[in-house]
C-alpha positions in Angstrom: 0.0 0.2 0.0 2.8 2.4 1.0 4.7 1.6 -2.6 1.2 2.3 -4.3 1.1 5.7 -2.6 4.6 6.6 -3.2 4.2 5.7 -7.1 0.8 7.7 -7.1 2.5 10.9 -5.7 5.4 10.4 -7.8 3.0 10.4 -10.8 1.0 13.2 -9.8 4.5 15.4 -9.3 5.5 14.3 -12.8 2.0 15.6 -14.1 1.8 18.8 -11.8 5.5 19.8 -13.4 4.2 19.1 -16.8 1.4 21.3 -16.8 2.8 24.1 -14.5 4.2 26.4 -17.1 1.0 26.4 -19.1 -0.8 27.0 -16.0 1.3 29.9 -14.8 0.7 31.4 -18.6 -3.0 31.0 -18.2 -2.9 32.6 -14.9 -0.7 35.6 -16.7 -3.6 35.7 -19.3 -6.0 36.3 -16.6 -4.0 38.9 -15.0 -3.7 40.7 -18.4 -7.6 40.6 -18.9 -8.7 41.5 -15.1 -8.8 45.3 -15.9 -6.7 46.2 -12.9 -3.2 46.8 -14.9 -2.3 50.4 -14.2 -2.9 52.9 -17.3 0.7 54.2 -18.1 -0.6 57.3 -19.8 -1.0 59.2 -16.6 -1.6 59.2 -13.1 0.4 57.4 -10.3 -0.2 53.3 -10.4 -1.5 51.6 -7.2 0.7 49.3 -5.3 -1.9 46.6 -6.3 -1.4 47.4 -10.1 2.4 47.6 -9.9 2.5 44.2 -8.0 0.2 42.6 -11.0 2.3 44.0 -13.5 5.4 42.9 -11.9 3.8 39.3 -11.6 3.0 39.3 -15.0 6.3 40.4 -16.5 8.1 37.5 -14.2 5.6 34.9 -15.6 5.9 35.7 -19.2 9.7 36.3 -18.9 9.9 32.6 -17.3 7.9 31.2 -20.0 9.8 32.7 -22.7 13.2 31.3 -20.9 11.3 27.9 -20.4 11.0 27.7 -24.3 14.3 28.8 -25.0 15.9 26.1 -22.8 13.6 23.5 -24.2 15.1 20.2 -25.6 12.7 18.0 -27.3 12.6 14.4 -25.7 14.0 11.6 -27.6 11.8 9.4 -29.6 12.5 6.8 -27.3 11.4 8.9 -24.6 8.2 9.9 -26.3 7.5 6.2 -27.2 7.3 5.1 -23.6 5.9 8.1 -21.7 2.6 10.0 -22.7 4.2 13.1 -20.6 7.4 13.2 -22.8 5.1 12.9 -25.9 3.3 15.9 -25.1 6.1 18.0 -23.9 6.7 19.9 -27.3 3.0 20.9 -27.6 2.7 21.8 -24.0 6.0 24.0 -24.5 4.4 25.6 -27.4 1.2 26.1 -25.2 2.9 27.9 -22.6 4.7 30.4 -24.9 1.6 30.9 -26.9 -0.3 32.1 -23.7 2.4 33.9 -22.3 3.0 35.9 -25.5 -0.8 36.6 -25.5 -0.6 37.7 -21.9 2.1 40.2 -22.6 0.4 41.6 -25.8 -2.8 42.2 -24.0 -0.9 43.5 -21.2 0.5 46.2 -23.4 -2.7 47.0 -25.0 -4.3 47.4 -21.6 -1.5 50.0 -20.2 -1.6 52.1 -23.1 -5.1 52.9 -23.7 -6.9 49.5 -24.1 -9.6 50.2 -21.8 -10.9 53.1 -24.2 -10.3 51.0 -27.3 -7.8 53.5 -28.6 -4.2 51.7 -28.0 -1.6 52.3 -30.6 -0.3 48.6 -29.5 -3.2 46.7 -30.8 -1.4 45.5 -34.0 1.0 43.7 -31.3 -2.0 41.4 -31.0 -2.4 40.5 -34.6 1.7 40.0 -34.7 1.4 37.3 -32.1 -1.5 35.7 -33.9 0.6 35.5 -37.1 3.7 34.4 -35.2 1.7 31.4 -33.4 0.4 30.2 -36.9 3.6 30.5 -38.4 6.1 29.0 -36.2 4.1 27.2 -33.3 2.6 23.5 -33.0 -1.3 23.3 -33.7 -1.6 22.8 -30.0 0.3 26.2 -29.3 -1.7 27.9 -32.2 -4.9 26.7 -30.6 -3.8 28.1 -27.3 -2.8 31.3 -28.4 -6.0 31.9 -30.6 -8.1 30.5 -27.4 -6.5 33.0 -25.1 -6.9 35.9 -27.5 -10.4 35.4 -28.3 -11.2 35.0 -24.4 -9.3 38.2 -23.7 -11.2 40.1 -26.4 -14.5 38.7 -25.1 -13.9 39.4 -21.5 -14.7 42.8 -21.5 -18.1 42.2 -23.3 -18.9 39.6 -20.5 -17.8 41.9 -17.5 -19.7 44.8 -18.8 -22.1 46.3 -16.2 -25.5 46.9 -18.4 -26.6 46.1 -21.7 -25.8 49.3 -23.2 -22.3 49.2 -22.3 -22.1 45.7 -23.9 -23.9 46.8 -27.0 -21.2 49.5 -27.5 -18.5 47.1 -27.2 -19.2 44.3 -29.5 -18.3 46.1 -32.7 -14.8 46.8 -31.4 -14.6 43.5 -30.1 -15.9 41.8 -33.5 -13.4 44.0 -35.5 -10.5 42.9 -33.1 -11.3 39.3 -33.2 -11.6 39.4 -37.2 -8.2 40.8 -37.4 -6.6 38.1 -35.1 -8.3 35.3 -36.9 -7.4 37.2 -40.2 -3.7 37.2 -39.2 -3.4 33.9 -38.4 -5.3 32.3 -41.2 -3.3 34.5 -43.8 0.1 33.5 -42.2 -1.2 29.8 -42.2 -2.1 30.1 -45.8 1.1 31.5 -46.8 3.0 28.9 -44.9 0.8 26.0 -46.0 1.5 27.5 -49.7 5.6 27.5 -49.0 5.3 23.9 -47.6 3.3 22.6 -50.6 6.1 24.1 -53.0 8.7 22.7 -50.7 7.2 19.1 -50.9 6.7 19.3 -54.6 10.6 20.3 -54.9 11.4 17.5 -52.2 9.1 15.2 -54.4 11.1 15.8 -57.5 14.4 15.8 -55.8 13.6 12.3 -54.4 12.4 10.8 -57.4 15.7 12.1 -59.0 17.7 10.3 -56.0 15.6 7.4 -56.4 16.3 6.8 -60.1 20.1 7.4 -59.1 20.2 4.6 -56.9 18.4 2.3 -59.1 20.9 3.2 -61.8 23.4 2.3 -59.2 22.0 -1.1 -58.6 22.0 -2.0 -62.0 25.7 -1.3 -62.0 26.3 -2.9 -58.5 28.6 -5.8 -60.0 30.5 -3.6 -62.3 34.0 -2.2 -62.3 34.0 1.6 -62.3 36.8 2.1 -64.6 35.0 -0.1 -67.4 32.2 2.1 -67.6 32.0 5.2 -69.4 32.1 8.3 -67.3 28.4 9.5 -68.2 27.0 6.3 -66.6 28.8 6.4 -63.1 27.2 8.7 -60.4 30.0 10.2 -58.5 30.1 9.7 -54.6 32.2 11.4 -52.2 34.1 9.3 -49.5 32.5 11.4 -46.8 28.8 11.1 -48.2 29.5 7.4 -48.8 30.6 6.9 -44.9 27.7 9.0 -43.5 25.1 7.1 -45.4 26.2 4.1 -44.6 26.5 4.8 -40.9 23.1 6.6 -40.7 21.4 3.3 -42.5 23.5 1.3 -40.1 22.2 2.8 -37.0 18.7 3.2 -38.1 18.7 -0.4 -38.8 20.0 -1.6 -35.6 17.9 0.7 -33.6 14.7 -1.0 -35.4 15.8 -4.3 -34.8 16.5 -3.8 -31.3 13.0 -2.1 -30.8 11.1 -4.7 -32.5 13.1 -7.4 -30.5 12.4 -5.9 -27.5 8.7 -5.4 -28.4 8.1 -9.1 -29.2 9.8 -10.1 -25.8 7.3 -7.8 -23.8 4.3 -9.0 -25.6 5.3 -12.8 -25.4 6.5 -12.8 -21.8 3.6 -10.2 -20.4 6.3 -7.8 -19.3 6.0 -4.2 -17.6 9.5 -3.0 -19.1 12.1 -4.7 -21.5 15.2 -2.4 -21.8 18.5 -3.0 -23.6 21.1 -1.2 -21.3 24.8 -0.3 -23.1 28.0 -0.5 -21.6 30.3 2.8 -22.1 34.0 2.6 -22.9 35.0 3.0 -19.5 32.9 0.0 -18.2 31.7 2.3 -15.6 28.0 3.7 -16.6 25.0 1.9 -18.5 22.7 3.9 -20.8 19.5 2.9 -22.5 20.1 2.0 -25.8 16.5 0.9 -26.6 13.3 0.6 -24.5 9.4 -0.7 -24.4 7.6 0.2 -21.2 4.3 1.0 -19.8 5.8 2.5 -16.9 6.3 6.5 -17.0 9.1 6.1 -14.3 12.0 4.6 -16.2 15.3 7.2 -15.9 16.4 9.0 -19.0 20.1 9.4 -17.7 23.0 7.0 -17.5 23.1 4.5 -14.7 26.4 3.4 -12.8 27.4 -0.4 -13.9 27.4 -1.4 -10.4 24.0 -0.2 -9.3 21.4 -2.8 -8.0 21.2 -6.4 -9.8 22.7 -4.7 -12.9 26.2 -4.7 -10.7 26.0 -8.3 -10.2 25.1 -9.1 -13.8 28.1 -6.8 -15.0 30.5 -8.1 -12.4 29.8 -12.0 -13.1 28.5 -11.8 -16.5 25.9 -14.4 -15.5 22.0 -14.4 -15.8 20.1 -12.8 -12.9 16.5 -14.2 -12.1 14.9 -12.2 -9.2 11.5 -13.6 -8.2 10.4 -10.6 -5.8 13.2 -8.2 -5.9 13.4 -5.1 -4.0 12.9 -1.5 -5.2 16.9 -0.8 -5.0 17.6 -3.8 -7.3 16.0 -2.5 -10.3 17.7 0.8 -11.0 16.3 2.0 -14.1 13.6 3.2 -12.4 13.6 6.6 -11.3 10.4 6.7 -9.3 8.4 4.3 -7.3 7.6 1.4 -9.4 6.1 -2.2 -8.5 8.1 -5.0 -9.8 7.3 -8.4 -9.2 9.8 -10.4 -11.1 13.2 -9.3 -12.6 15.5 -10.9 -15.2 18.7 -9.7 -16.5 21.1 -11.1 -18.9 24.5 -10.0 -20.3 24.9 -9.3 -24.0 28.3 -10.9 -24.5 30.4 -10.6 -27.5 33.1 -13.4 -27.4 34.7 -12.3 -23.9 33.8 -8.7 -24.0 30.6 -7.3 -22.3 28.6 -5.1 -24.2 25.4 -4.6 -22.4 22.7 -6.1 -20.5 19.1 -7.0 -21.5 16.6 -6.7 -18.6 12.9 -7.9 -18.4 10.4 -7.2 -15.6 6.8 -7.8 -14.6 4.5 -6.1 -12.2 2.8 -9.4 -11.1 4.4 -11.8 -8.7 4.9 -14.4 -11.6 8.6 -15.7 -11.6 10.3 -16.2 -14.8 10.7 -19.7 -15.9 13.5 -21.7 -17.5 11.7 -20.9 -21.1 11.5 -17.5 -20.2 15.4 -17.0 -19.4 15.9 -19.2 -22.7 14.0 -16.7 -24.7 16.0 -13.6 -23.2 19.0 -15.2 -23.6 18.1 -16.0 -27.4 16.9 -12.1 -27.7 20.4 -11.2 -26.7 22.2 -13.2 -29.1 19.8 -11.9 -31.8 20.3 -8.2 -30.8 23.9 -9.1 -31.1 23.8 -10.8 -34.4 22.0 -7.8 -35.9 24.7 -5.5 -34.8 27.4 -7.7 -36.3 25.1 -8.3 -39.4 25.3 -4.3 -39.7 29.2 -4.3 -39.1 29.6 -6.7 -41.8 27.4 -5.1 -44.2 28.9 -1.7 -43.5 32.4 -3.5 -43.9 31.2 -4.8 -47.4 29.8 -1.3 -48.8 32.9 0.0 -47.4 35.0 -2.4 -49.3 33.2 -2.3 -52.4 33.4 1.5 -52.7 37.2 0.9 -52.0 37.5 -1.6 -54.6 35.6 0.6 -57.2 38.2 3.4 -56.7 41.5 1.6 -56.2 40.8 -1.5 -58.3 43.7 -1.0 -61.0 45.9 0.5 -58.8 45.8 -2.0 -55.9 46.2 -5.2 -58.4 49.2 -3.5 -60.0 50.9 -2.0 -57.1 50.1 -4.6 -54.5 52.8 -6.7 -55.2 55.7 -4.1 -55.9 58.3 -4.2 -52.9 61.3 -2.2 -54.0 61.2 1.8 -54.9 62.2 0.6 -58.4 59.5 -1.8 -59.1 56.5 0.3 -57.4 57.4 3.2 -59.9 57.7 0.9 -63.0 54.2 -0.5 -61.7 53.1 2.9 -61.2 53.7 3.8 -65.0 51.8 0.6 -66.0 48.9 1.3 -63.8 48.6 4.8 -65.4 48.7 3.1 -68.6 45.6 0.9 -68.1 43.7 4.4 -67.7 45.2 6.3 -70.4 47.6 5.9 -73.2 50.5 8.5 -72.5 53.9 9.5 -74.0 55.9 10.8 -71.3 55.8 9.9 -67.6 58.2 10.7 -64.7 58.1 10.4 -60.6 60.2 12.7 -58.7 60.5 12.8 -55.1 61.0 15.7 -52.6 63.6 16.1 -49.8 62.2 18.5 -47.4 65.3 18.8 -45.6 67.6 20.1 -48.9 64.4 21.5 -50.3 65.2 19.7 -53.5 63.4 17.8 -55.9 65.1 14.9 -57.8 63.6 12.9 -60.8 64.1 9.2 -60.0 62.1 7.6 -62.9 61.2 8.5 -66.4 59.3 6.4 -68.9 58.9 7.3 -72.4 56.5 5.7 -75.1 57.8 4.4 -78.2 58.6 6.6 -80.6 58.3 9.7 -78.1 62.2 10.1 -77.9 61.8 13.6 -79.1 59.6 14.7 -76.5 62.7 15.1 -73.7 66.4 14.9 -73.4 66.8 11.7 -71.4 70.2 12.2 -70.2 69.3 15.7 -69.1 66.1 14.8 -67.0 67.1 11.4 -65.6 68.3 11.6 -62.2 68.0 15.6 -62.4 67.9 17.4 -59.0 66.6 20.8 -59.0 65.5 23.3 -56.2 61.9 24.1 -54.8 61.1 27.0 -57.2 58.2 28.3 -59.5 57.9 25.2 -61.6 54.7 23.2 -62.0 56.0 20.6 -59.9 56.9 22.8 -57.3 53.4 24.5 -57.1 51.7 21.0 -57.1 53.6 19.9 -54.2 52.9 23.0 -52.3 49.3 22.9 -53.0 48.8 19.3 -53.1 46.3 19.5 -55.6 47.1 18.6 -59.8 47.8 21.3 -62.3 47.2 22.2 -65.0 43.4 22.5 -64.0 42.2 21.2 -67.3 45.3 18.7 -68.1 46.1 21.1 -71.0 49.7 22.7 -71.2 48.4 26.0 -72.4 51.7 27.8 -71.6 54.7 26.3 -73.2 56.6 28.5 -71.5 56.0 27.7 -68.0 58.7 25.2 -66.8 57.4 21.7 -65.6 60.5 20.6 -64.0 63.2 23.5 -64.1 64.3 25.8 -66.9 67.0 23.2 -67.9 64.3 20.7 -69.1 61.8 21.6 -71.9 59.1 19.1 -72.9 58.7 19.3 -76.7 55.5 18.9 -78.8 53.1 18.0 -75.7 49.7 19.2 -75.7 48.2 17.2 -72.9 50.2 17.6 -69.3 49.1 16.4 -65.7 51.2 16.7 -62.6 49.9 15.0 -59.5 51.0 15.2 -55.8 52.2 12.2 -54.1 50.7 12.2 -50.8 51.4 9.7 -48.3 50.5 10.2 -44.3 49.2 13.7 -45.1 52.7 14.9 -46.3 53.4 15.5 -49.9 56.5 13.1 -51.0 56.7 14.0 -54.7 54.9 14.2 -57.8 53.7 11.7 -60.7 53.7 13.7 -64.2 52.4 12.5 -67.4 52.3 14.0 -70.9 50.9 13.2 -74.2 51.1 14.7 -77.6 47.4 15.0 -78.4 45.5 17.6 -76.7 42.4 16.6 -74.4 44.1 13.6 -73.6 43.3 13.7 -69.8 39.6 14.3 -69.2 37.6 14.6 -66.0 37.2 10.9 -65.7 41.0 10.2 -66.5 42.2 12.7 -64.0 40.1 11.3 -61.5 41.4 7.6 -61.8 45.0 9.0 -62.2 44.5 11.1 -58.8 43.4 7.6 -57.2 46.5 5.8 -58.7 48.9 8.5 -57.4 47.5 8.4 -53.8 48.1 4.6 -54.0 51.5 5.3 -55.6 52.5 7.7 -52.5 51.7 4.9 -49.8 53.3 2.0 -52.0 56.4 4.1 -52.2 56.4 4.7 -48.5 55.9 1.1 -47.7 58.8 0.1 -50.1 61.2 2.7 -48.1 60.3 0.9 -44.9 60.8 -2.4 -46.6 64.2 -1.6 -47.7 64.9 -0.1 -44.4 64.1 -3.3 -42.6 65.8 -5.5 -45.0 69.0 -3.6 -45.1 69.3 -2.7 -41.3 68.4 -3.9 -37.6 67.7 -1.3 -35.1 69.5 -3.2 -32.3 72.8 -4.7 -31.4 72.4 -8.3 -30.8 75.1 -8.6 -28.0 74.0 -5.5 -25.8 70.3 -5.2 -26.8 71.3 -1.5 -27.2 70.5 0.7 -30.5 73.0 0.1 -33.3 75.2 2.4 -34.8 72.9 3.2 -37.9 69.8 3.7 -35.7 72.1 5.9 -33.4 73.0 8.3 -36.3 69.1 8.6 -37.2 67.9 9.4 -33.6 70.7 11.8 -33.3 69.7 13.4 -36.3 66.0 13.5 -34.9 66.9 14.9 -31.6 69.3 17.6 -32.9 66.4 18.7 -35.1 64.2 19.0 -32.2 67.0 20.7 -30.2 67.4 23.3 -33.2 63.4 24.0 -33.5 62.9 24.5 -29.7 66.1 26.0 -28.4 67.2 23.2 -26.2 70.8 21.8 -25.5 71.9 18.5 -26.1 75.2 16.6 -25.1 77.1 13.6 -26.7 79.1 11.0 -24.6 81.5 8.8 -26.2 82.9 6.1 -23.7 85.6 3.5 -24.2 86.7 0.4 -22.1 90.2 0.9 -21.1 92.6 -1.7 -22.4 89.7 -3.7 -23.7 91.9 -5.9 -26.0 94.0 -6.9 -23.1 90.9 -8.2 -21.4 90.0 -10.2 -24.5 93.9 -11.4 -24.9 93.9 -12.5 -21.2 90.3 -13.6 -20.0 89.2 -14.6 -23.6 86.2 -13.2 -25.7 83.4 -14.5 -24.2 84.3 -12.8 -20.7 84.9 -9.6 -22.8 81.5 -9.9 -24.3 80.1 -10.0 -20.3 82.2 -7.1 -20.0 80.3 -5.1 -22.7 77.0 -6.4 -21.5 77.6 -5.2 -18.2 78.6 -1.7 -19.3 75.8 -1.2 -21.5 73.4 -2.3 -18.7 75.2 0.4 -16.4 75.0 2.7 -19.0 71.3 2.1 -19.6 70.2 2.6 -16.2 71.7 5.6 -15.7 70.1 7.5 -18.2 66.6 9.1 -18.5 63.9 7.4 -21.1 64.2 10.3 -23.1 68.0 9.7 -23.7 69.6 7.3 -26.1 72.0 4.9 -25.4 73.7 3.1 -28.4 76.8 0.4 -29.3 78.8 2.8 -31.3 81.2 0.0 -32.4 83.7 -2.7 -30.7 84.0 -1.5 -27.0 82.8 1.7 -27.7 79.5 3.4 -26.6 77.5 6.4 -27.3 75.0 8.4 -25.2 73.0 11.3 -26.2 71.3 13.4 -23.5 68.6 15.4 -24.4 68.0 18.9 -22.6 71.5 18.6 -21.0 74.6 20.9 -21.7 78.1 19.5 -21.3 78.5 20.2 -17.5 75.4 17.9 -16.9 76.6 15.4 -19.0 80.2 15.3 -17.5 78.3 14.8 -14.0 76.6 11.7 -15.2 79.7 10.5 -17.0 81.5 10.4 -13.7 78.7 8.9 -11.9 79.0 5.9 -14.8 82.8 5.9 -14.5 82.7 5.4 -10.6 79.9 2.9 -10.9 81.9 0.8 -13.7 85.1 1.1 -11.7 83.5 -0.6 -8.7 82.5 -3.8 -10.8 84.3 -6.8 -10.3 84.4 -9.7 -13.0 85.0 -13.2 -12.7 87.1 -15.6 -14.6 88.7 -18.6 -14.8 91.9 -16.6 -14.0 90.4 -14.9 -11.1 88.5 -12.0 -10.6 89.4 -8.3 -12.2 88.2 -4.8 -12.8 88.1 -2.4 -15.7 87.7 1.2 -16.3 86.2 3.7 -18.3 87.1 6.5 -20.3 84.6 9.1 -21.6 84.4 12.1 -24.1 81.9 15.0 -24.0 80.7 17.3 -26.5 77.5 19.6 -26.2 75.4 21.4 -28.6 75.4 24.2 -29.3 78.2 25.2 -27.7 81.0 22.5 -29.0 79.4 22.0 -32.4 75.9 22.5 -34.4 76.3 19.9 -36.8 75.6 16.1 -36.1 79.3 14.9 -37.5 81.1 17.8 -36.0 79.5 17.0 -32.7 80.4 13.4 -32.6 83.9 14.7 -33.8 84.3 16.8 -30.9 83.1 14.2 -28.4 85.6 11.5 -29.8 88.8 14.2 -29.9 87.7 14.5 -26.0 87.6 10.8 -25.7 91.1 10.4 -27.3 92.4 12.9 -25.2 91.1 11.2 -22.1 92.6 7.9 -23.2 96.3 9.4 -23.6 95.9 11.6 -20.5 95.9 9.0 -17.9 92.6 6.9 -18.8 90.0 6.3 -16.4 88.6 10.0 -16.7 85.7 11.9 -18.0 86.8 14.9 -20.1 84.4 17.6 -22.2 85.6 19.1 -25.2 85.7 22.4 -23.6 88.2 20.9 -20.8 90.5 19.4 -23.5 91.2 22.7 -25.3 91.6 24.4 -21.9 94.0 21.6 -20.6 96.0 21.7 -24.3 96.4 25.5 -23.8 98.0 25.2 -19.8 100.3 22.4 -21.6 101.3 24.7 -24.3 101.7 27.5 -22.1 104.0 25.4 -19.6 106.1 24.2 -22.5 106.9 27.6 -23.9 107.7 28.8 -20.2 110.2 25.8 -19.8 
């Protein structure tokens, strides 16, 4: 009984909240028509009049603010709650009545009692506004409020003569209110009819276009003439697939839940979906007879849902307590609850829940039905994923078929370039083609590959163009690289004086030309140029397909570069596990680049094991290898993650310290040197120790170039080894000690 009382109270509160705005706006209309508002044309308003005016202004302002903040409830919420379904209409009714109250208040305070207010036209404007922008319920409320306020003075008139005198004026006002609303409604209706006719026309054209595409479904795009293909943008295609998939998934979910509700005699059947963090559940789809279902997310550990999420097992509660079913915001009677996890492999995607008001427990058959429904929902989702993937694959296949089929097997740079020419020839016949790559550090282009058709040797001097390097300037190749868009715009070389590569090279007898950018990972790496003797060789369709090939060529070139790098070098030294010499050189270049861009310091430290040859000769190479491993491990553990430690060669190691000057590097070098000196190595000939010499150079103080920086560090290391060993020396210290020695030598 208490639960029933709480539930009834919850429902009453929700209904009062829903209709409160309309009630306040209606009260404002009553104030406007009461005849007690002050006349602003003269005299001092009474305290009661000021209070009524203030109240009316507050109500109208609140109604307008409420409408501006109003958000239309979701389609799911409108399906399961009558109040949510009525909410837009109630919001329009509240706004319409509030505007009516405001307009008649203006009329009343500016001469409305005498029928001579200059603001009477505002009432007609409100009626027109309602007919144009508000819903049918809002329009009816607006007109009803206006008519009541117009007829109210006639009703309140004291005698028959006074009422008779008011009738013509009121009739005129009512007629104008209805005329304003009707005129705007007619204009709006005409506009709607026109827009509907245009929409039907566009829809018919779209349907016909899709029918044409359906007939071409199995065909390769490049095998068709240009006029028979319907162009589609990638973004448009992705958006259309996503929208269609989401709509289909929701429809499948909704009807699955609807069937469950009907067949199991449920009060609520809800699918709750787990967020990416696994902390919250949100309603994905819902069918219910209750008005108390929450509209916000629910904690994944709430009530019975927490047990399902945690254990990933079915939960059947014959008589659950109120807190066990957390998707109800208010008091709701639940006689039985059943929840099953929605599992995709080992991953929990959500929870499918069902409950009844009656205390009739769910049977094993009911459990099996809910489990099957959860699997069906998951299958619908997976089917849409497959469908979208297939459609996306089909789209990609249409666009990249020829380029992929010809470039897919190319591994080396030379193979990719040669295959690119063959792929381009599948699209259009050409007489000349070239691929140039751009060195962004040197700001120079290099023509890496040239292909001439048979009999086209007179177009260009191969000795001049093959392997040509030229600066980034005003040529077509340079402009294409900067703009990342092909040139010339129409594929026609109209100005023969325009340099394609550089002024040293001139293409002769060429009418058609196309220079395409090679863009990989959003970076222009070079250009792909083709030319033909005949005019009009590269039409719109050819330019489009050649652009596709250029994109594929760019990706293939980058892949070939990576393949070559993987084939020719390994990044790690096999003995010590440190970076090898080649990788160190690359890392140092990157670190120097960052240091230059951000104005930070950098130090290079070269180390050498003293008398390492003697260690090998005395204790054997296996022991020498153990020494190198230990030195490598100590160096690695002493540096930060941002620093680089590599085996430079033999018994030499190199450390690059980012954001550290030579003085800071010297402190680290001393710690490494002292730590190495404390190590005791075991051998068949007894224990022994080693020492380390270290040379340090800093950027930018000692050198700004990579090779010079390494050379300065090597000079400091050489000085340390020839002046006592087992010491750390910076390049600056080396120069200072040399000066002191020279001074002492001259003095003696």
